[in-house]
N, C-alpha and C positions, 0 to 999 in steps of 0.2 A: 528655060529649066525651071520647073516649079520650085517653090520655097519649100523646105522641111519644116515643118510644125509640129513641136513637141506638145504634144497634150499633157503631159506630166507638169510641165511649166505652167500651161494655160489653168489646169486644175489647182495647182499651188497658189497661182495669183489670185483666182478666186476665193481660195480658202483664207489667203491673207486679208482680202477685202472685207470678207465676212467676219472673220475676227476682229478686225478694225471696227467695223459696225456694232458688234456685240458688246465691245469693250466701251464704246462711246454709249451704247444702251445702258449698259452697267452703271457707268458714271453718272447718266442722267438720273436711273433710276436711284442711285446714293444721293444725288443732290435733292431729288423729290422726298425720299425720306428724311433726309434733315431738315428741309423745308417744313415737312409734316412735324417733326419732332420740335422744332421750334414754334410751329402754331399750336401744338399742344401745349407747350410750356406757357404761352401767351395765354391760352385759354385757361389754364390753372391759375395763372396770376391774376387774371380777371375774375374768375370765380371765388379765388380769396378774397381779394379786395370787397366783391359784391358781398361775402359772408362776413368780413369785418364790419363792412358799413352796416349791414342788417343787425348784426350783434349790437354795434354801438348805436343803432337806432333804437333797438329795445332796451338795452341799459339806459340810455337817455329817457325812454318813456318811464322805466322802472324808477329812474330818480326822479322824474317828474311826479310819478304817483306817490313815492315815498314823500316828497316835499310837500305834496297836498294832503297826504295823511298827517304828516308832522304838523302842518299848519292848522288842521283839524282838530288834533288833540293838544297843541299850544292853546289853542283858541278855548277849549273845553277847559283845560288846565286853567288857564288864565280866568276864566268865569268862576272855577271853583274857588281859585284864591281870591278873588274879589268878595265872592260869598263870604269865606271864611274871616278876610279883611273887615268887612262889616259887622259880623258875628262878633269878632273880638273887640272892635270898637264898642259895640254895646255892651260887652261884658267889661271893658275897661270902666265905661261910665258907671256901671253898677259897682265895681270895686271901689272906685273912687268916692260914691256914694256911703259905703259901708265904711270905707276909711276915715271919712268925714264923722259919721255918727260914733265911730269906734273912739276915735279922738278925743271928741266931746264926752262920751262917757268916762274915758281915762282920766280926763281933768276934773269931774265930778267925784269919781271914786277917789282918786288922789287927794283931793280937798278933803273927803271924808275921812280918809286914812289919817291924813294929817291931825284934823280936829281929834280923832280917837286916840292917837299917840300923844297929843297934848294932854288928854283927859287922864290917860294911863299914867303919863308922868306926873302930873298933880296927885293922882290916888297914891302912887307908889309912895311920892315924897311924905305922904300923911299916914302911912302904915307906920304901925308901932314896930319896935325894935323885936318884941318876942314874936309877932306875927312872922316876920322875915325868918328869924330863926326854925319856926315850924315849918315853913315851906322848905328850907333848905335838909331839916330833917327827912320831911317826907321825899324830897329828891333822892337823898341818900338811901333811904329803905327801898324805893323804887329800883334805884341803880343795883342795890344788892339783890333784890327780887328777880331782876333781869339776867344776872350773873347765874343765880341758882337755876333759873328757868333754861339757860343755854347748857350748863352742866347736865340738867336733866335730859334735855334734847340729846345732847351727845351721847350719854349713857344709854339712851332709848335706841339710838341708832345702831349703836354697838351691839346691844341685845337683838334688834331686828335681825342685825347680818348673823348673827350665832343662831338664832332661831332658823333663819331661812336656811343656812347650810345644813342645821340639822335635818329639816324638813326634806332637803335634797336627798341628805345620806339615807334618810330612812326610805325612801322611794326607790333605793338599790343604785349600786354605782352603775350599772349598764341599763340604761333605760331605753325601752322599744315604743317608738311609735310608728304608725302604719297610716299610709295615706293613699287612698283609692281614686285614681284618675278617672274622669269622664269616659265614655265611649266615643272611640275616634274613627275615622273612615278606615285607618289602616287595621282595626279589627276584624274587618270583613274578608280579609286575604287578598291574595294577588289578583288584581283586574276587578276589585269591587269598589265602586264609586259609592255606592248608598249602604250606610250602616245596617239600616234595617233589612236590608234584601240579602242578607247572609245569615244562614244559622250560626256560623262561627260567633257572630257578633252580639249573640245572646248574653245576658249579663248574669253572670253565676257568683261574683263576688260583690258582696254587699257591706255596708257599714251600717248595722242596725242599732248600733248605740256608740257613746263617746269612747268605749273601750272595748268593743267587741266586733270581730268580723266573721261574717256567714260566708261559707263556702258551699254552693252546690256540686255534690261531686257526682251525682246520677249521670247516665248516660242515655242516649234516646231509648225509650220503651222499657226502661229499668224504673223500679219504684226510687222515690226520693232518698237521697243519702246525704246528709249535710255534716259539715265540720264547723267547729265554733274555734276561735282563736282569740285570745284576751290580751291586750297590750295596756301600756300605761296610758295611751291617747291613741283615737283612731280618728283619722279626717276623711268626711264624705266627699264626693266629687264636687259638691257646692262650696266647699270651704276655700277660702280665698287664700292668697300668699299672707296677708297679714295674720290671718287667722292660725295658719301654721307656725309663724315665726312667734306667736304671742306665746305658745306652748314651749318655744325654745329660749326664749329670752331671760328667764331666771338663772340659767347656768352662767350668762356672762357675768352676772353680779358676783358669781362664785370666782369666776376669773380673777378680778381685782383683789377678791379676798384671800388670793394665794394658791387657787387650785388650778390646774391643768384641766382644758376642756377640750374635747374631740367630739365632732358632730360628722357623720358619715351617713350617705344615703346609698341604700342597697334595692337589688330588682332587676327585673330582665330587662332586655332592650325595649325601648320604647315605652317604659313605664312612667317616664317624667322624673327621674332622677336630676339630671340635668336642670330642667325647668324649676325644681324644687330647691336646688341648692344655688344656682346662677340666676335663673328667670329668663324673662324675654327680653333679646335686644333690639328686636324691631320697633317696639313703640317708642314715645317720646313724650315729653313733658310730664304732667302728673301722671298720666296713665303709666309711664314707665315706673315710676316710684311704686305705683299697687303691684306691677307685674315683677318687681325685683325679689331675688330669692333669698335664701338664708343667708349665703355669703355677702352680698351688699347689704342688707339690713343688720348683720351683726357687725359689720364694720361700722355703721353709721351707730348703732346702739353703744359700741366700745368707747367711741370717741364721745358721746355724750355722757357715759359715765364718767370718763377721764377729765371732762371739763366741768364737772362738780368736783373734782380733787384739787388741792393747792397747784398752782401753775408750776411747769417744771419738773413735778415729781414722777412722771410717766412718759415713756416713750414708746414707741410702736415700731417695730419692724418687721416686713413681710418677705416671705420666701415662697416660692412655687416650684413644686417638682411633679413630673409625671412617670407613672410607671407603665412602660410600652414594651411588651416582648419581654418583660423579666427584666427590663433595664431602668435604672434610675436616672431621669434625666433633669438636669437643672435648667428652667425655661426662662429664667432671669440671667443668665450667663450671657454675656456679649463676645464676639469674636474680636479682632483686631481693628475692624473697622467700626466697631461700636454698635453692629447690627445684633439682635438678639437671637440667640442660636440655641438648641438643646444640647447641652453638654453632659456626657455620662458622668456620673458619680458613684461611689461606692458606699456602702452602708456598713458601718463596724459597730462591734459591742464595746462599749470604754469598760474601765476596770471596775464602775460601780455598776455595771449590768445593765445601763441603758443603752439605746440605739443613737447612734448619731452618723450624721453625712458630712465628711471631712468637704471642705473647700465649698462650701454649698453658699450660693449668693443672697444676700440679705439686702432689701432697700428701706431705707428709713422712710417713713410717710408721716404726714402732718394731718391728714383729713381723710375723711371717706372717699373724696373725690380721688385723691391719689390712690387708694386701694383700686378703685373701680378703674382707672387709667391702665394701671398695670394689668390688672386682670383682663381687660380688652384687647391689652397687646400680646400678652401669652396666649390667650385662646385661639389664635390663629396659627399658633405652632402647635397646638393640641392635633393628636393624630385622629382624623375622623374620615371616614368613607361611608358611602350608601349601601344599603342591604335591603332584600325584601320586606322587612320590617320597617326599617327607619330609614329614611332618606338622608340624614345626618347623624349618623351613629357613631358615639364615642368610642374609640378602640383603644382606650388607654385610663388608667386611675390617675386622678387629678387630685393633689394635695396642696392646698393652700394653708399656711402656717402664718399666723399671726403673734409675734412675740412680743410680750409687754415687760419693759423693764421698769422697775419701781424703785424709787429712793425713800424709804421710808423715815419717818420723824424720829427722835431719840426715845420715845416713848415705847414705840413698836419694836424698835431693834432691842431694848430692855426686856419687852415682853417676849421676844423669840429667846431671847438668852434664857432667861426664867423658865420657858418652855421646856426647851432643850435639857436644862439642868433637870428638870421634873421627870423627863422621859429617861434620863441616864440614872437616876437615883431608883427608878422603879426596877431597872434592868440590874442593880447591884444586888449581890446575895446576901443572904441573912447573916452571914459572918462579917461583912463590911460595914462600916458604920463611919459617919462623918460628924464633924463639929467644926463649927468656923474657927473657934479658937484652936483647936487642935491643927486645923488644915494651915491656917495662917502661920503657926509655929513651924509646921513641918514644910511650909513653903519658903520661911526664911532660911530654914537649915537645907532644904535641897530646892533650889530655884529651879533648876532644870531637870528634874528627875525625870519627867516623861521623855525628854530627847535621850537620855542616858540608858534607856533600858537595851537589854540585848536583843538581839533577833529572836532568840528563843522564847524569851519572855513575852514579846510581842505577839508571837504566834500561839500562846498558850490560851485557852478558853478561859471564859471567865469563871466559869464555875470549878475550875481546877485550880484558880489562884490561891496561894499560899502565903502566909506571913513571912515576910524576909526583910533584911535591910533593904534590898531593892524593890521590894513591892510593899507599899505603905497601903493599909486599909482605907487611908483618907484619900479623898478626890483631890485632884490638882486644883491649884488656884483659878484656872480657868473655867472650872465646872462649879466653882462656889456658888449656892444659892444664896449666899450674903456678899455680893461682890465689893470690893472696897471702893469707897468714893471716888480713889485716886485713877481706878481702871478706868480706861478708856472703852467708850460703848462702839462697837463696830458699825459702819455705815456700808456695808456691801450690797449692791444693788441685788433686788429680787429679780427672777425672771419667771414669768409662767406663759404658757403656751396655749393659743386656740388653734387646733387643728380642724379644717374644715374640707371634708372628703368625698369628691363624686366619684364613685366607683364607676367601672364601665359595666356594662350589663352582660348579664349571663345570657346565654341563648343557643338554640339548637341549628346545626349546622344545616339540616335538612330544611329548616325553616326559614332560615336567613339567606339560605341560598348562596352564600359565599364561596369562591373558587380561587385558585391561585395561593398568593400570597396571604389571602385574608384568612385562608384556613389556619395558619400559623398563629395569625393575631387571634381568632377565636381560641385556639386551643391554648393559649398562654393567658388569655381572660379566663377562660374556665377552669384551668389549673390553679391559677391566683386565688379565684374565689371558693373553691374546692381546699385548698391550704387554708384560707380563713376560716371556712366552716370545720375543720381540722382542728384548728387552735383554739376555737370556742368549744368544741367538744371536749377537748383534753382538760379546759378549765373546769368546765361544768362537771366533769369526771373527778377533778383535782388529781389528775394523773402527775406522778413526779416530773415527768418530762412532757415539755409543750414545745410543738415542732415550729417555733418562729422562723426558722432559717429556711423552711421549705420553699419560702417564695420571698421575693424582695419585695412584696407588698407587706407580708406578714412582718418579715424583719424591720420594715421601716416604722409600721405602727406599732411595734412592740410595747413602748410605753403607754401607748392609749389603750390596748386591748386588754394587756395583762400588769400594767403598772397601777399607778395611784391617779390617774386623770379621770375625771367623770365624764364617761362614754354615752352618747345617744346615738342610736340607730335608728335613722327614718327610712322604713320599708316602704316602698314605691310598688304597687301590684297593678295591673289592669284588669279590669271586671269582665274581661270578654271570655268566652268559651275557648276561643282559638288557643289563649294563651295560660289555660287552666294548670297545667303541669306546672310551668315556670312559676305561676301564682302560689301553688301549693309549696313549692321548693323554697320561695322566699319567706312565706310564713313560718314554714317550718324553721328556716335559719333564725327568723325572730324569735321563735320558741326557745331554741337553745341558746340563744343570746341572753334571755332573761333568767334562765337557770344558772348562769354564771355567778359564783359568789367570790366576789375579789376582796382584798384587804380594803380597810377605810381609807379614803384618800388623803393624803398628807397636805395640811396647808402650810405654804413654805413661808407665810409672814404670820403665824401666830399670834394673836393678840392677848391679852390678858383674860381670862374668864370672867364674866360678869355673874355675880351671885345675885 
């Protein structure tokens, strides 16, 4: 009987065998891949070791080369040192020889001096008594003559100060100087690298004399049309920073004489205002001193003048503010960590009508180097941004104030008191009279009369003053022209201010190419400069109202523009055709400033008039 063969079982068995072979093959493949990965890792380790060995060999070669170079350098240095040692030995021998000669010569001279002294002693002993008295009389006469000459010297110095201040006042309270800068590559317009290659760089503004500027306003193809502008001083492009400061220096003498002084630079963007006021910060050494502007040179000159005064009578404080987007920022203010930041401040008008910035930071300085250190620190905080006209255009008005506190001697304090009395007596009505005798009698009867006046009598005008028991025609004891010897002389410190202003440049938006937030900056700059021009126009026309508060800039500079400070405006103009309209606007501003007639500046430490 034949066996029954199940094919399905056979096929299943074969499939099972094949699957077993497949699993064994896959296991073999996995083992081979593992071995391959291990071989790759070993190869990478070998390559890394080889690379590290190569780097170590290269580093060792470099170190060996450096050692060789160091040996060569040390050998060269040793050779130089040996040469220098030999030279020093030769010089030492020469010095020893000179010392020997000098010592022998000193011995001979000392012997001669001793012999001369012995001769003089013998001669002095032989002098008669009347000759000694004659010599003593001559010495006393010479001492009296020396004292007289010293008194004349002090008198002449006082007269020189008075004549100097009178000369400055005769020139006008607002003095206007003009500086024409050289032609620069930026005058050729956008994309112009050569100055002479563009018609816009044609020179149309020229300094034809020390006090006259000539402007060629003619257009291409039209006849020549020139305009002339006259100022107190005009600086040509070739004038140096020292030449510009020499014309400013006399005002600093007036500062120590008791006058407030303000110097401001006005002009369009890129005309050289910051270069004139601050100078170049790139140079070093003696060249940096020659390139310094008015602010560093004024600080140096101020401390030089103070050094000629008695020690400890003057102190100097510095404050720096920035008017940016019609906001006053204190650049010397510091945060909690001690870092300098620009804090906003307000400008107020005091009861006396002067402008003041409350909580303003003042730094005490002892030398010009301290001023330069503070200035270089705050210049980094000043708002600046590039435009098509200038790559580093200032977008704010910078005001540096140096406050000088003077402690005057008794004579000057008495002179100030007499000066105040003289001014008070000139304002007294013709019905009012005074007498030292009557005054002292009245003061003994009413020692506190001025403090017991009623509010109504205090508000009464001087011209409406009437005779009454509470209103005496005699002056109070504190205003007596003949003060009692027992009265104490006030030693109140005197404060004068030197304000140095670097204004932001006026500009046309189409020419400068500013966009975005810079448009608001340009608008604020132009509006503040327009407000400054309006103030000068109102002062020139003597209008009853002067719009100082239309801008924070004019409100801050109210005491300098319309007050009793000696103001100098430095006009900075470009000579190129490209900026002709801006140059004409700047020169017109200077012409309006010259027309302003202000009151005579008040000297705060008025001394006795020399006759």
